[in-house]
Backbone bond lengths (Angstrom), bond angles and torsions (degrees), N, CA, C in turn:
res aa  C-N    CA-C-N  psi(-1)  N-CA   C-N-CA  omega(-1)  CA-C   N-CA-C  phi
1 M - - - 1.449 - - 1.528 110.90 -
2 N 1.312 117.58 -39.90 1.457 120.13 177.86 1.525 111.97 -63.37
3 T 1.323 116.27 -38.02 1.453 119.88 178.67 1.515 110.87 -61.43
4 F 1.336 116.18 -42.43 1.456 120.02 178.43 1.526 110.25 -61.29
5 S 1.312 117.44 -44.61 1.463 121.48 -179.26 1.520 110.80 -62.03
6 L 1.333 116.54 -42.44 1.461 119.29 179.26 1.520 110.58 -65.18
7 T 1.315 116.60 -43.76 1.459 120.56 178.67 1.519 109.98 -63.37
8 N 1.308 116.70 -45.26 1.454 121.47 -179.56 1.528 110.30 -60.79
9 N 1.331 118.08 -44.13 1.461 121.41 178.64 1.521 111.55 -63.58
10 S 1.317 117.30 -41.46 1.463 120.86 178.86 1.520 110.84 -63.48
11 E 1.330 116.72 -41.79 1.456 120.23 178.24 1.515 110.68 -64.67
12 N 1.331 117.58 -40.71 1.458 121.07 177.80 1.521 111.37 -63.69
13 E 1.331 116.95 -41.42 1.460 120.27 178.48 1.519 110.77 -63.35
14 M 1.344 117.04 -42.45 1.454 120.53 178.60 1.523 110.20 -63.10
15 T 1.310 116.40 -44.53 1.458 120.92 -179.60 1.520 110.05 -63.20
16 N 1.325 117.22 -45.73 1.459 120.85 -178.90 1.520 112.03 -64.94
17 S 1.318 118.00 -34.67 1.461 119.86 -179.67 1.529 111.30 -71.60
18 N 1.305 117.28 -17.85 1.462 122.30 179.11 1.522 111.97 -95.27
19 R 1.316 116.86 2.93 1.456 121.02 -178.53 1.522 110.69 -101.00
20 V 1.303 115.01 142.71 1.463 121.22 176.73 1.519 107.80 -87.29
21 S 1.320 116.32 133.42 1.460 120.62 178.94 1.529 110.38 -104.97
22 A 1.302 114.89 165.55 1.463 120.76 175.66 1.527 110.09 -60.10
23 T 1.311 117.06 -35.16 1.469 121.31 178.30 1.520 110.72 -64.66
24 D 1.341 116.92 -41.10 1.471 121.00 176.94 1.527 110.65 -59.97
25 I 1.327 115.58 -44.77 1.462 121.33 -178.34 1.521 110.40 -64.28
26 A 1.327 116.78 -48.80 1.466 121.12 -178.83 1.530 111.50 -64.60
27 A 1.321 117.40 -31.57 1.468 120.69 177.92 1.526 111.03 -69.78
28 K 1.317 116.68 -36.84 1.468 121.32 -179.50 1.522 111.56 -76.26
29 W 1.328 116.31 -44.20 1.470 121.66 -176.52 1.523 108.60 -120.67
30 S 1.314 117.16 94.65 1.465 121.80 -174.61 1.526 113.52 -65.41
31 K 1.318 117.94 -20.30 1.463 120.39 177.83 1.525 112.42 -80.29
32 V 1.315 117.41 -9.70 1.462 121.73 174.29 1.526 106.20 -89.39
33 T 1.325 116.60 116.94 1.461 120.62 -178.52 1.526 110.34 -71.20
34 H 1.313 115.57 159.61 1.462 119.45 178.93 1.536 111.55 -59.53
35 P 1.345 119.58 -45.20 1.468 118.61 177.27 1.539 112.73 -60.51
36 E 1.322 117.20 -37.46 1.463 119.82 176.34 1.530 110.24 -64.49
37 A 1.338 116.44 -43.43 1.465 120.98 -179.30 1.523 111.20 -63.27
38 V 1.325 117.30 -39.10 1.465 121.13 179.18 1.530 110.67 -62.65
39 A 1.319 116.80 -34.91 1.468 121.67 -177.16 1.529 113.16 -75.18
40 I 1.317 118.57 -15.41 1.468 122.23 -177.38 1.521 109.45 -76.70
41 K 1.322 115.51 127.34 1.467 120.62 -176.05 1.526 113.76 -124.44
42 S 1.340 117.13 3.68 1.466 119.06 -177.57 1.530 109.88 -155.41
43 V 1.316 115.03 165.48 1.465 121.14 177.03 1.528 109.74 -62.22
44 D 1.331 116.48 -42.88 1.464 119.74 178.60 1.521 111.33 -62.65
45 G 1.334 116.69 -39.56 1.457 121.02 177.82 1.518 111.78 -64.43
46 L 1.329 116.77 -40.09 1.461 120.85 177.77 1.516 110.33 -65.42
47 S 1.317 116.97 -43.99 1.455 120.86 178.64 1.531 110.95 -60.26
48 A 1.324 116.31 -43.73 1.469 120.60 179.20 1.528 110.91 -62.69
49 Q 1.334 117.22 -39.86 1.464 119.95 179.69 1.526 111.38 -68.66
50 V 1.322 117.13 -39.09 1.470 120.73 177.03 1.533 109.45 -63.63
51 Q 1.318 117.18 -41.80 1.475 120.44 176.52 1.524 110.31 -58.23
52 K 1.315 116.21 -48.27 1.461 121.73 -177.72 1.526 111.73 -64.83
53 S 1.317 117.28 -46.18 1.468 121.39 -175.04 1.520 113.43 -72.50
54 Y 1.326 116.89 -32.02 1.462 120.79 -174.66 1.522 114.13 -111.86
55 G 1.314 117.45 -8.02 1.458 120.26 -179.34 1.519 113.25 72.53
56 Y 1.334 116.17 22.25 1.463 120.48 178.78 1.528 110.32 -76.04
57 D 1.337 115.51 154.56 1.455 118.71 169.65 1.531 107.86 -76.31
58 K 1.320 116.07 165.83 1.465 121.09 -174.99 1.526 112.30 -58.69
59 A 1.318 117.51 -43.47 1.470 120.86 -177.45 1.528 111.48 -62.45
60 T 1.319 117.33 -42.27 1.472 121.24 179.75 1.524 110.25 -65.49
61 A 1.329 116.11 -47.29 1.467 120.17 179.69 1.524 110.57 -61.77
62 D 1.323 117.31 -44.69 1.462 121.17 179.57 1.528 111.55 -59.66
63 T 1.318 116.94 -41.31 1.468 121.11 179.77 1.526 110.75 -64.89
64 E 1.329 117.25 -46.42 1.471 120.67 179.22 1.524 110.94 -61.47
65 V 1.318 115.88 -45.09 1.462 120.40 -177.94 1.529 110.26 -64.96
66 K 1.318 117.30 -42.80 1.465 121.04 179.53 1.531 110.22 -59.91
67 Q 1.329 117.09 -44.70 1.466 120.80 178.80 1.526 111.14 -64.07
68 F 1.306 116.63 -41.32 1.462 122.12 -179.55 1.527 111.19 -65.76
69 M 1.319 116.49 -43.13 1.452 121.25 -175.21 1.519 112.59 -68.84
70 G 1.330 117.71 -40.32 1.456 119.79 -176.67 1.516 109.79 55.50
71 D 1.334 116.81 -123.25 1.468 120.65 178.95 1.524 111.91 -101.89
72 R 1.335 117.10 14.04 1.465 120.75 -179.72 1.533 110.89 -83.43
73 T 1.298 115.14 162.60 1.460 122.37 -179.93 1.523 109.95 -130.93
74 F 1.310 115.13 176.77 1.462 120.82 174.01 1.499 109.63 -95.21
């Protein structure tokens, strides 16, 4: 049972380290407020918020978000 718990915790830590948080988003894009960042649940949602907050066109926002995300998920 302890082995399962250790494995489960390690998997959770790995999963959590691959997730983007609202704090990560707000640190990268200061014009995105923390409440806005908390509400973002997808790459498309993040791109749309970056477009709105910075006045970027879709292609520019998509490129920035893709670079920021790397292999991370929501």
